[in-house]
N, C-alpha and C positions, 0 to 999 in steps of 0.2 A: 503493499499500499504506499502511495506517495506521502512523504512528509510534508504536512500542509503548514505547520508552523516553522517559519525560518527567519532568523534574525537578520537583517540587512544592516545598513551604515548607522540607522538610529532606531532599532527595534523591529518589530514585525508588523506589517499592515496588510489588512484584508478587506474585502467587501462584505458588508453586513448581512447576515444570513446565509451567505454563500460560503466562504471559508472563515469569516470572523464570526464565530458561533460560540456560545457558552462553552461548549465541549472543547473547542480548540483553545479558547482564553484560559480554561481549567488547565489544559496540558502546558501551556506556557507558563502558568502560575506555579505549577508542579515542579516544572524545571527550576524556576527561580528558587522555590522552598529548598529543593535538594541542594542546589549550589551554596545558599546561605547556611544551611547546616554543615555542609562540607568545609565551609570556611571557618566554622566555628563561631559564626556571628549570630546565633540564633537569639541570644538575649537582647541585641542591640534593636531588634524589630526593623520593620520596613514601612516607609512611608508611601501612602497611595494616593493619587490625584486623579481628577477625570474633568474633562472639557465639556462644551456645549453640545456635542454630538448626539445624535439619536442612539439612545441605549448606553451611553457612557457611564452614568452612575451603576446602573445594573450590571454591566460588565465589571466595573471595579469592584462591585460587591462580591461577585464570584472569585475574584482575586484575593480579596480580604479573607472570604472564607476558607478558601484553599490554603493560604498562609497560615491563618489560624489554626487549621487542622493539623498542621506540621509542628504546632507548638510555637509558632514565631508571632511575637507581639506585633499588632498593627496600629498604626496612625493613620486614619482613614478620613479623607477630606470631607468636611461638612457641607461644602458649597463647590461650586464650579471654581476651579483653580488654574491660574496660568502656569505652564510647565515650568519656567524659572523660579516660581515660587516653590513648587515641589521640590525642585533641585537644591534651593536653598534650605529648605526644611531638613532635607536628607543630611546635608553637611552640618547645619547648625545644631541638630539634635543628636548627632553622632550615630545616625541609623546605619544599618549594613547597607542599605541601598533604597531605591524608590522605584515605583511602578507608575507610569502616567498613562491613562487610557485616553489616546488622542490619536487623530490622524493628521494633525498639523494642518497643512494647506491643501490636502487632498479634496476632491469632490464629495458631496454630501453622502454618497452611499458608501463610502469608506470609514473604517475606523482602525485604530492601531494600539500597540503595546510598546510603550518605550521603557527601557530599563536605565536607570541612574546610578553611578557609582557612588560610593561613601564620600568621595571628595566633592560631590554636587555638580556632576556634570555628565554627560553622555557616556555610557558603558564603554571602556576600552576594548580592543579587540580580544585580549586575554579573557576580561569577564565574559564577553559574548560567547567565546568558545566554550568557558567553564559552565554556561548556562545550556548551551546547545548540546553539550554531551550528556545533558540530563533529560533531554526531551524523550518523553515516552516511558520515562521511569516512575514506579509507583511513589506515593507520598512517603516521605519518612515517618516512622512510627514516633508518637510524642505521648508522654505520660499523661498531659493535660494541654487543652487548646490554648493558643496564645490570646491574650486580650485584644479585642477590637476597640480601639478608643477614637470616637469621632472628634476630629480635631479641624480648627480654623487655621490654616497656614498662612493666611494673609498678614496679620498683624506684625509678626516678625520680619516678613519679607518687606513690608513697607518701611520699617525702621531702617532694614539695610539699605534700600534703594535711595531713599530720601536724604540719608547722611552724606552722600555723594553730591548733592545738588544745593545750590544756593537759591532756595526757593523766595526768600526775601528780594533777591536781586531779580529774579524773573517777574515778580509781582510789580516792582518798581519800574521795570523796563516798560510797562505798558503794552507788552506784546499780547496778542490774542491767538489762541490756538484753536484748530479744528482736530478732534479726536476721531478716528475711524477704527473700531475694533471689529469690524467685519463680521459681526454676529458671533464672536469668538470668545475665549476665556479671559481675554483683556477687558472685557466690558465693565465700565465703571471704575477700573483701577486707577488709571492715569487721571480720569477725571476727577475722582475723589481726592487725589493728591493736590491737583490745581484748586479745585474748590475749597479745600481747607486751607490753602495758602493764599487765597483771594487772587488767584491768577484767572483772567477772563478766558473761558473756553467754551466750546460747543461739541457736543458728542453725537455721532450719527451711527446708525446700525449697531446700537448697543443692546436691543432687545434679543431674547434667546429665540433663535429660529434654526432648528436643525437642517432645514432644507437650503440654508444660506441662498435665498432667492435670487436667481439670476447669476450667481457668481461662484467661483471657488474662493475660499478665504485665504488668497494669497495675495500680498500686496504689490502687484504689479498690473500692468494694463492687460486685458481689458477690465480687470475686476475692480479697479480704482477710479474709473471715468467719473462714478459719482462723486468721489472725493475732490476731484478737480474741480467740478462745479460748484460743491457745497463751500470750499475754501474761498472762492471768489464772491459767492452769493453772501457769504457771512463776514466778509471783509477780514478774513484772518490773515496773519503773517506766515503761517505755515500749517500744512496738515500733516498730523503724525499718525501713522497707521501701524497696528499690529496684526498678525496673522492668526490663524484659527486657535493657536494654543499659546499665542503672545510670546514666542521666542524669537520671532523675526520682525524686522523693521522695515517699512517703506515710508515715503514722504512726498509731499506736493509743495511746492513753493507758493509765494503770495499771489503770482499770476496764474496758478492752476498747472504749472509746468511739474511733470514728474521729476523728481530727484531720486535717482537710482541708488541702489545699495552701495554702488562703489564710490559715490560721491559722498555718501554718509560716512562711510568707512574713513575715507580720506579727511573729511572734516574732523571727525573724533580723533584720528591719529595726530593730525597737526595741531590741535587744540591741546591734546594730552601732553605733548611734548614741548610746544612753544610756550603755551601759558601756564601749565601745571608743572612742568619740568620733570615729568614722569620718565623713567628710563626702563629699558628693557629691549628685548628683541621683538620683531615683528613677524606674523605669520600670514600668508594669504594663499589662497587656493590657486590651482593652475589657469581658472577660468575668470580671474578677476583682474581689475585694472592695474595696468603698469604705472598710474599715477602714485601708488603706494611705493613703489621702487624709488621714486624720483623724491618723495617726502623722507623716506628712510635714508636715502643717500645724503641728503641735506643735513640732517641732524646726527649722522654717523650712527644709525641703527642697524645691527645686523639683520637682514632679511632671510626668511625662510620660505620658498615656494614648496608647496606640497600637493598631493592629490586632492580631488573634489570630494568634500564632505567635511562636516564640522569635527568628525571624529579625529581627523589630523591635527586640527587646532588643539583639541584636547590633549593629545599626546604630546605635542610641544609644550603646552601649559604645564602639563604634570612633570615634564622632564627637566625644564630649565627656566631661566628667567625672562619670561615672555611678558611683554607689556600689553600686546592686543593682538588678535587674529580675526581674520574674516574670511567669508565665503560669498559666492556671488548672488545667492538667493536672499540675502538679508540678514543672515546670521553673523553677528559681530560679538566677540567676547573680551571683556577687560579683566584680566586676571585678579587684579586687586578686588574686584567685586566677586566673580565666580568664574570657574573654567567652564563657561555655558553661555550659550547665545541667550539674549534677554532684550526682548523688543520694548519693553516697557521702561527698562533702565536706559536703553539707548535713546529712546524718544526723550526721556527727562534729560539726557546729557545734551542732546541737540538743542532742546529749548534753553538749558544753561549756556551754551555756546553762543547762541543768538543773543541773549541778554547781556552776557559779558563783552561780546564785540560790538553790541548796538547795531546789529545788521538783521535783516530778514535773512530767510533762508536762501532766496535767490541770490542775494548780495554775498554770502558767504560762499556759494558755488562759483560765482563770478571771481571773486578774490582768489580762489585756489586755481581756477582755470587760467587766470592771468598770470600767476606765479609759476605754475608747473606745466603749463601747456593745456590747450582744450583737448580733453579725453571725452569722447562721446562712444556709447556702448549700445549694443542690441543683441538680442537672442530670439531665435525661432525654433519652436519645437516640432520636428516633422513626424507625425504618426505615420509610419510605413511599415511594410512587412519586413521580416527578418531577412529574407533573401535579397531585398532592395538595400536594407541597411548594411548588410554584409558586403554587397557589391560596392557601395560608396566607400567603405573604410578600405577595402583592398585596392580600389583605383586610386583613392588619395594617398595611399601608401607606397604607390608605385613609382615614385620619383617625380612628381609633377614640377614642371620649370615655371609654370604660369598659372595664375588664377585671378578672375575678374579683371583681365586684361593688365595685371600686375606681376612683374617678376618675383618669384619666390626667392627671398634672400636666404633664409634657413627654415629648418623645421624642428620641432621638439615633439616628444611623445611620452611625456610623463603620465598623462591620464587623457587619451584621446590623441588626435593628430593636430597640431598647431602650426600654421604657415605665418611666418613674418614677411610681409609684403613690401615691395618698393613703390610707395605711394608718391606720384609726381606733384601731388598737392601738398605734401609735407615739406615746404620750401624753407620754413623757419626752423632754425636748429632747436627750438623748445617744442616743435611739434610732436604729438603723440606718435609712438610707433604703432603701425597698422598691422593687425593680426587677424587671423581668421582660425577658428577651432572647431573640429568635427568630433563629437563623442557620442558613441553609441551605447544605449542603455544595455546593462547585461541581464535585465529582468523583464523587459516589455518592449514591444515592436516600436520603438522610439529613437530618433536620431536627434540629437541637440546641436544647434548651429550657433556659435557665438562669434562676435566680431567687436573689435575697438579700433577707432580710426580719429581722423581729425575733425569730422563733421558728421552729423546724423546723417546727412544726405548720403556720404560715402558709405557709412555703416550699412545703411538700407540698400545700396547698389550691391555691396559685397554679399550680404545675406541673400539677396534675390538671385545673384548669379550663383552663389554656393548651391542653393536649392535646385537650380537648373542642372548644376553639375551632378547632384545626388539623383535627380529623376532620370537622367540619361540612362542609368542601369535598367530602367524598366523597359526601355526599347532595345535592349541587347538580347 
């Protein structure tokens, strides 16, 4: 029989009532129980959180009951909880680990099972392997069940995130913010922080709706088109967006322009080093902006480039002196807070930067583009069959000399195939490097195409021609 439960880069996900069932969730929870007992951490207990998705609380209850039956004490969220709040609770309470029932930014028919390590971040490869080795094993015997304690994880988390922000300064700045929690677990959290501090704000899509009507709870276009309009209509200086479980951030400037995760990462890194004087290495995923390289070079920071997935950021954070790490999809981690993505924390930090610099979000982006060169970015997800996906990767790997009318200067293959291109429009020595990345999903019929260049028009042209290159395989 095929093994249904399989942990990927950040846990296991499945379609509700198809493979994400009570039985399979119980199987995953039993594997966690065995792992915790084997590590000798039974008495430390496990924290369990859940998001706004259909059935999340019920699935989380199954996890709690399973762990309890193995003699493991459980701290069980008494309300919808953002993933980073669950992660913080694990570390703050000295728990053995944490389970978060969420499928993050996936469509509404999905749900998922994330596991958090005792350090308060995504499970390392070693932890995941330890859990997977226990899949299918019976529950360990216990003399008595572990206590299940309903717990509110939010208060301790709010203390942790607000100590980093100068809320008095944000209030006095007169800035006004739009908050979009995309019907997700961040609903009311950032708004509550701002309202208590007297910071003007408006929140949209804060009601609980497991259908996520008309969108996937992912803070990118087209799902944030409403945010763009709402920022302008409400005369806000920025729109701050969190995804379905609030560990990722997105944003819109005062004119309704999308500010992608790369620019948010760049703003936070520049501010942390230039204004706060924080030290440490920087990590970034293979598919993120090269502007980070330029900021790191200016301030003499060691830069680590790694594969795609936040687990690589966590590995670096746990192994050494890392200041900050980030990925393309809006996951940014600042080690002195947590070795974890945190959309709420990062939104609060962006507001702090705006207040301190006395600039709108659009003005901050312009400032960085002026100093480090204009970097524009784009991504296209191509839902194609496996044969076409395989053909595209094979042809891309065959030593292409030219793409999108530009000479290939060099290629890199850390995670996918990346082409650096000779862009005739890059006349200024400060111009961004132009690159194209093709990366095939290992788990679904999907090919992601990424590009960065000197203008959005150039990026869109490269993406269009790259898609045409991929589809040539259909005619072969």
